[in-house]
LUMKOL-240472 format. One line per 2 residues: their letters; for each residue x, y, z of C-alpha. Coordinates in nm, 2 decimals, always signed. Last residue first. Example, Ala and Ser with C-alpha at 12.3 -4.5 7.8 and 13.67 -1.06 7.14 Angstrom:
# LUMKOL-240472
sa = +1.37 -0.11 +0.71; +1.23 -0.45 +0.78
END
This chain:
# LUMKOL-240472
aq = +1.04 +19.89 +0.64; +0.70 +19.85 +0.81
la = +0.83 +19.59 +1.06; +1.13 +19.79 +1.16
nl = +0.93 +20.11 +1.20; +0.67 +19.93 +1.40
le = +0.92 +19.78 +1.63; +1.10 +20.11 +1.69
al = +0.77 +20.30 +1.75; +0.66 +20.03 +2.00
ti = +0.98 +20.08 +2.19; +1.25 +19.81 +2.23
kf = +1.38 +19.80 +2.58; +1.27 +19.45 +2.70
fd = +1.34 +19.31 +2.36; +1.71 +19.41 +2.39
kt = +1.81 +19.49 +2.04; +2.05 +19.35 +1.77
ne = +2.01 +18.98 +1.76; +1.64 +18.97 +1.86
lt = +1.57 +19.25 +1.61; +1.73 +19.05 +1.33
ti = +1.51 +18.75 +1.43; +1.20 +18.98 +1.42
ia = +1.29 +19.10 +1.07; +1.34 +18.75 +0.95
ef = +1.02 +18.63 +1.10; +0.80 +18.91 +0.96
re = +0.65 +18.70 +0.67; +0.59 +18.43 +0.93
pa = +0.29 +18.62 +1.08; +0.34 +18.83 +1.39
lv = +0.18 +18.68 +1.70; +0.46 +18.68 +1.95
li = +0.63 +19.00 +1.84; +0.31 +19.19 +1.80
ke = +0.18 +19.08 +2.14; +0.51 +19.16 +2.31
vi = +0.52 +19.51 +2.16; +0.15 +19.57 +2.26
hs = +0.23 +19.48 +2.62; +0.54 +19.70 +2.60
dk = +0.31 +19.99 +2.51; +0.19 +19.98 +2.87
fe = -0.18 +19.98 +2.97; -0.26 +20.14 +3.30
sg = -0.62 +20.18 +3.38; -0.81 +20.51 +3.40
ll = -1.10 +20.43 +3.16; -0.92 +20.64 +2.90
rv = -0.62 +20.41 +2.93; -0.83 +20.10 +2.85
kn = -0.98 +20.29 +2.54; -0.62 +20.38 +2.44
ai = -0.52 +20.01 +2.45; -0.81 +19.91 +2.23
nl = -0.73 +20.17 +1.97; -0.36 +20.08 +2.00
lr = -0.43 +19.72 +1.91; -0.64 +19.81 +1.60
es = -0.38 +20.07 +1.50; -0.11 +19.80 +1.54
ye = -0.30 +19.57 +1.30; -0.36 +19.84 +1.04
ki = +0.01 +19.95 +1.05; +0.14 +19.59 +1.03
te = -0.06 +19.54 +0.72; -0.36 +19.30 +0.70
se = -0.41 +19.03 +0.43; -0.26 +18.76 +0.65
km = -0.48 +18.87 +0.95; -0.31 +18.97 +1.27
kq = -0.48 +18.82 +1.57; -0.68 +19.00 +1.84
le = -0.81 +18.78 +2.12; -0.58 +18.93 +2.39
fd = -0.70 +19.28 +2.30; -1.07 +19.18 +2.32
ri = -1.00 +19.03 +2.66; -0.83 +19.35 +2.77
ln = -1.13 +19.55 +2.64; -1.38 +19.33 +2.83
lv = -1.17 +19.35 +3.15; -1.15 +19.73 +3.12
km = -1.53 +19.76 +3.06; -1.58 +19.54 +3.37
gk = -1.35 +19.76 +3.58; -1.53 +20.07 +3.45
ir = -1.86 +19.92 +3.56; -1.72 +19.85 +3.91
dd = -1.56 +20.19 +3.93; -1.89 +20.37 +3.87
gd = -2.03 +20.45 +3.53; -1.91 +20.69 +3.26
ye = -2.24 +20.69 +3.07; -2.52 +20.79 +3.32
ek = -2.32 +20.95 +3.59; -2.09 +21.14 +3.35
ly = -2.39 +21.24 +3.13; -2.58 +21.38 +3.43
dw = -2.27 +21.56 +3.56; -2.20 +21.72 +3.22
ia = -2.57 +21.83 +3.18; -2.56 +22.00 +3.52
ka = -2.22 +22.15 +3.45; -2.33 +22.29 +3.12
sk = -2.63 +22.45 +3.29; -2.41 +22.61 +3.55
ak = -2.14 +22.71 +3.30; -2.39 +22.90 +3.09
ak = -2.52 +23.09 +3.39; -2.16 +23.16 +3.50
rt = -2.06 +23.29 +3.15; -2.37 +23.51 +3.14
kr = -2.29 +23.66 +3.49; -1.93 +23.71 +3.39
dk = -2.02 +23.88 +3.07; -2.27 +24.11 +3.25
hn = -2.01 +24.21 +3.50; -1.75 +24.28 +3.23
ki = -2.00 +24.49 +3.03; -2.09 +24.69 +3.34
qa = -1.73 +24.74 +3.43; -1.65 +24.85 +3.07
mk = -1.95 +25.09 +3.08; -1.82 +25.25 +3.40
pn = -1.98 +25.18 +3.74; -2.13 +25.46 +3.96
gl = -2.14 +25.31 +4.30; -2.11 +24.94 +4.34
lv = -2.15 +24.65 +4.10; -2.23 +24.33 +4.29
pi = -1.95 +24.07 +4.31; -1.98 +23.75 +4.11
ey = -1.95 +23.46 +4.34; -1.75 +23.15 +4.24
de = -1.83 +22.79 +4.20; -1.53 +22.65 +4.02
ei = -1.53 +22.36 +3.77; -1.77 +22.50 +3.52
ae = -1.62 +22.85 +3.51; -1.27 +22.71 +3.50
rl = -1.37 +22.50 +3.20; -1.53 +22.79 +3.01
dl = -1.21 +22.94 +2.85; -1.35 +22.86 +2.51
ae = -1.04 +22.64 +2.43; -1.08 +22.47 +2.77
ly = -1.44 +22.39 +2.70; -1.33 +22.23 +2.37
ae = -1.05 +22.04 +2.53; -1.29 +21.91 +2.80
mr = -1.54 +21.82 +2.52; -1.28 +21.61 +2.33
va = -1.18 +21.42 +2.65; -1.55 +21.36 +2.73
wi = -1.62 +21.23 +2.37; -1.34 +20.98 +2.40
qy = -1.46 +20.86 +2.75; -1.83 +20.85 +2.63
ne = -1.76 +20.61 +2.35; -2.12 +20.57 +2.24
gd = -2.44 +20.75 +2.37; -2.46 +20.98 +2.07
fv = -2.28 +21.28 +2.21; -2.29 +21.56 +1.96
sp = -1.97 +21.60 +1.77; -1.70 +21.81 +1.92
at = -1.75 +22.19 +1.88; -1.53 +22.38 +1.65
ts = -1.31 +22.60 +1.85; -1.02 +22.62 +1.60
fk = -0.70 +22.75 +1.75; -0.59 +23.08 +1.58
sd = -0.36 +23.07 +1.28; -0.60 +23.25 +1.05
re = -0.49 +23.18 +0.69; -0.35 +23.46 +0.48
m = -0.52 +23.55 +0.17
END
């Protein structure tokens, strides 16, 4: 049997009160896939059927009315969740500061692989980005270079001699350290 190559519209997990920003991004993609995002964001009027409408026109009109009704309730719920869990700029700022503090406190464990450590750092960086703040990959590169355990010293020295540290990408660094 051939597999269906259509985009999956599996709904994101039910919001549990944690990681609102991640859930919101997933939900926006889901609504976009169902072609409901426009209906939620735009308040449009559905014209009244005139004269002697055809069955296709009646069906289209009914579909648009149903879509708008669903969109209205979804918008009300979305707005409530956004207000309740996304917070205002002051709250976002505090979340960003806490995440940056957490990032700065991260140290690589001796038993940890570079992949595990970088994933931990990227996870924090992505949360900061989801809150609307800039967080450059170069900051992650610097942290890894400064705090990498001694077992990576030879690789880092080689990189120092062959690359400009201000131009090295996170991918280049991770590939070199994982090799």
